[in-house]
Wavefront OBJ file of the C-alpha trace (Angstrom):
o trace
v -63.341 21.993 0.463
v -62.447 24.896 -1.791
v -59.138 26.736 -1.982
v -59.395 30.334 -3.111
v -56.153 31.456 -4.703
v -54.319 33.799 -7.043
v -50.898 33.677 -8.696
v -49.267 35.847 -6.029
v -46.600 34.308 -3.760
v -48.544 33.031 -0.745
v -51.579 31.789 -2.694
v -49.168 30.120 -5.128
v -47.552 28.368 -2.184
v -50.920 27.114 -0.934
v -51.848 25.734 -4.357
v -48.449 24.020 -4.654
v -48.966 22.387 -1.257
v -52.489 21.209 -2.098
v -51.420 19.711 -5.410
v -48.264 18.140 -3.964
v -50.395 16.467 -1.300
v -53.111 15.552 -3.819
v -55.549 17.050 -1.333
v -59.262 16.699 -2.009
v -59.977 20.334 -2.710
v -61.363 22.321 -5.591
v -59.636 25.494 -6.723
v -61.187 28.869 -7.432
v -59.333 31.949 -8.579
v -60.234 34.890 -6.329
v -59.682 38.627 -6.171
v -61.220 39.873 -2.909
v -60.016 43.449 -3.386
v -61.596 43.798 -6.815
v -64.593 46.137 -6.972
v -67.711 44.511 -5.579
v -65.954 41.393 -4.279
v -65.272 42.219 -0.625
v -68.682 41.172 0.719
v -68.258 37.685 -0.748
v -64.934 37.025 0.944
v -65.129 38.963 4.222
v -67.132 36.216 6.001
v -64.383 33.761 5.028
v -61.470 36.012 5.977
v -61.968 39.430 7.587
v -58.554 40.456 6.249
v -59.753 39.819 2.663
v -56.415 38.190 1.864
v -55.955 34.874 0.124
v -55.394 31.948 0.196
v -58.563 30.876 1.950
v -59.605 27.275 2.537
v -63.385 27.075 2.847
v -65.961 24.375 3.489
v -69.660 24.428 4.397
v -69.861 26.242 7.711
v -66.200 27.152 8.089
v -63.000 28.548 6.671
v -59.289 28.776 7.393
v -56.873 31.490 6.319
v -53.108 31.973 6.442
v -50.948 29.758 4.247
v -49.117 27.934 7.027
v -52.369 26.976 8.738
v -53.815 25.745 5.438
v -50.697 23.652 4.769
v -50.959 22.110 8.238
v -54.662 21.311 7.776
v -54.223 19.755 4.335
v -51.267 17.669 5.441
v -53.232 16.345 8.412
v -56.252 15.645 6.220
v -54.304 13.410 3.849
v -52.211 11.770 6.567
v -48.898 13.114 5.243
v -45.778 14.044 7.167
v -45.129 16.878 4.691
v -46.045 18.979 7.712
v -43.733 17.234 10.108
v -44.949 15.921 13.426
v -43.145 14.124 16.211
v -39.446 14.715 16.772
v -38.974 16.643 13.512
v -41.750 19.160 14.119
v -39.739 21.652 16.208
v -37.001 21.726 13.566
v -39.557 22.345 10.819
v -41.224 25.134 12.779
v -37.808 26.637 13.470
v -37.140 26.958 9.725
v -40.643 28.252 8.958
v -40.351 30.906 11.656
v -36.773 31.898 10.836
v -37.402 31.904 7.115
v -40.424 34.197 7.276
v -38.524 36.729 9.370
v -35.194 36.416 7.567
v -34.565 34.689 4.208
v -38.116 34.834 2.819
v -38.474 38.349 4.191
v -35.345 39.422 2.312
v -36.709 37.891 -0.898
v -40.041 39.619 -0.317
v -38.424 43.021 0.221
v -36.630 42.876 -3.122
v -39.519 41.270 -5.007
v -41.999 43.835 -3.690
v -39.938 46.725 -5.037
v -38.920 45.191 -8.354
v -42.010 43.084 -8.949
v -45.206 43.854 -7.013
v -44.935 47.633 -7.111
v -44.260 47.597 -10.832
v -47.065 45.137 -11.598
v -49.677 47.150 -9.734
v -48.366 50.697 -10.325
v -47.616 51.332 -6.650
v -44.803 53.790 -7.255
v -41.147 53.754 -8.255
v -38.599 51.274 -6.959
v -37.122 52.330 -3.626
v -33.500 51.421 -4.259
v -32.546 51.856 -0.608
v -35.068 49.175 0.346
v -33.745 46.958 -2.439
v -30.226 47.305 -1.042
v -31.494 46.553 2.454
v -33.232 43.452 1.152
v -30.161 42.319 -0.765
v -27.993 42.755 2.325
v -30.397 40.599 4.337
v -30.532 38.102 1.469
v -26.752 37.650 1.494
v -26.503 37.209 5.257
v -29.384 34.733 5.437
v -28.475 32.851 2.256
v -25.067 32.159 3.799
v -26.784 30.654 6.851
v -29.031 28.498 4.666
v -26.103 27.391 2.532
v -24.244 26.197 5.626
v -27.344 24.419 6.952
v -27.915 22.601 3.650
v -24.320 21.505 3.200
v -24.306 17.719 3.080
v -28.091 17.351 2.982
v -30.783 17.715 0.323
v -33.627 19.154 2.378
v -34.030 21.349 5.425
v -35.647 18.712 7.664
v -34.631 15.085 7.439
v -34.152 13.250 4.160
v -37.411 14.249 2.418
v -38.941 17.475 1.261
v -41.183 19.148 3.817
v -43.307 22.238 4.108
v -40.255 24.003 5.514
v -38.625 23.795 2.070
v -41.747 25.053 0.298
v -42.184 27.932 2.750
v -38.538 28.977 2.590
v -38.748 29.193 -1.210
v -42.015 31.169 -1.342
v -40.621 34.054 -3.416
v -38.025 32.239 -5.527
v -40.444 31.360 -8.376
v -40.604 35.131 -8.946
v -36.857 35.608 -9.168
v -37.081 36.422 -12.857
v -38.218 39.871 -11.752
v -36.597 40.050 -8.301
v -33.120 39.251 -9.632
v -31.779 37.855 -6.364
v -28.229 36.486 -6.742
v -29.109 32.891 -5.900
v -26.257 31.686 -8.100
v -23.765 33.128 -5.624
v -24.738 30.269 -3.295
v -24.330 26.988 -5.210
v -25.585 24.732 -2.418
v -28.691 26.873 -2.074
v -29.152 26.965 -5.841
v -28.917 23.163 -5.933
v -31.573 22.896 -3.237
v -33.873 25.107 -5.274
v -33.260 23.057 -8.426
v -34.438 20.006 -6.488
v -37.610 21.871 -5.570
v -38.151 22.758 -9.219
v -37.946 19.053 -9.976
v -41.224 18.622 -8.054
v -43.953 19.251 -10.623
v -46.593 20.730 -8.281
v -44.001 23.243 -7.111
v -42.722 24.035 -10.591
v -46.168 24.478 -12.161
v -48.907 24.517 -9.510
v -51.464 26.155 -11.807
v -51.405 23.565 -14.572
v -54.944 22.978 -15.779
v -56.452 25.640 -13.502
v -58.310 28.781 -14.485
v -55.631 31.182 -13.259
v -55.185 34.490 -15.088
v -51.599 35.606 -15.442
v -50.203 38.330 -13.206
v -49.995 41.789 -14.749
v -46.664 42.346 -16.523
v -43.878 44.123 -14.674
v -43.430 47.656 -15.947
v -40.004 49.315 -15.892
v -39.584 51.068 -12.568
l 1 2 3 4 5 6 7 8 9 10 11 12 13 14 15 16 17 18 19 20 21 22 23 24 25 26 27 28 29 30 31 32 33 34 35 36 37 38 39 40 41 42 43 44 45 46 47 48 49 50 51 52 53 54 55 56 57 58 59 60 61 62 63 64 65 66 67 68 69 70 71 72 73 74 75 76 77 78 79 80 81 82 83 84 85 86 87 88 89 90 91 92 93 94 95 96 97 98 99 100 101 102 103 104 105 106 107 108 109 110 111 112 113 114 115 116 117 118 119 120 121 122 123 124 125 126 127 128 129 130 131 132 133 134 135 136 137 138 139 140 141 142 143 144 145 146 147 148 149 150 151 152 153 154 155 156 157 158 159 160 161 162 163 164 165 166 167 168 169 170 171 172 173 174 175 176 177 178 179 180 181 182 183 184 185 186 187 188 189 190 191 192 193 194 195 196 197 198 199 200 201 202 203 204 205 206 207 208 209 210 211 212 213
């Protein structure tokens, strides 16, 4: 199987999962929206977004689905099953609509728009994102009090998914340090090498630099 990826947040997450699981995949940097590239990738994903997991005769897109497939393939409970699965799905679902969404809102304005020249920072949207960040970070901090990971006593995909945008906090500037329990949880994630540096040894061009916005 082949995992098509870039250095952007969701593809980065997929690569981190694959390398954490030591999944039997090859990696190929992809840019479906680059001139002349759409026809290559549209049969694999009609949305033209990455990551894409492909194999002869089939493909799978969307990061969560890819994480589930890879975890099943290697026989890992990184994607929880059994009694812990509802709790994991709860955090994935809540995170994408709340904490990770807040991080995305701020990162998009301060990071993505400035990398790709998509216009000036909308400071009202930044403030909205920061407000959501504070309210949801407080919920996460309370949930993580007295435990190291979101589900059970080992890292799971719920932790990876919740932290999707935090590797880009050098440009987003989210006040993670205001929440010491949450900051400690993220330091533990950074102690996992495939999370900290998922692109090591891969042909993965750097993202464009962030221009002042």
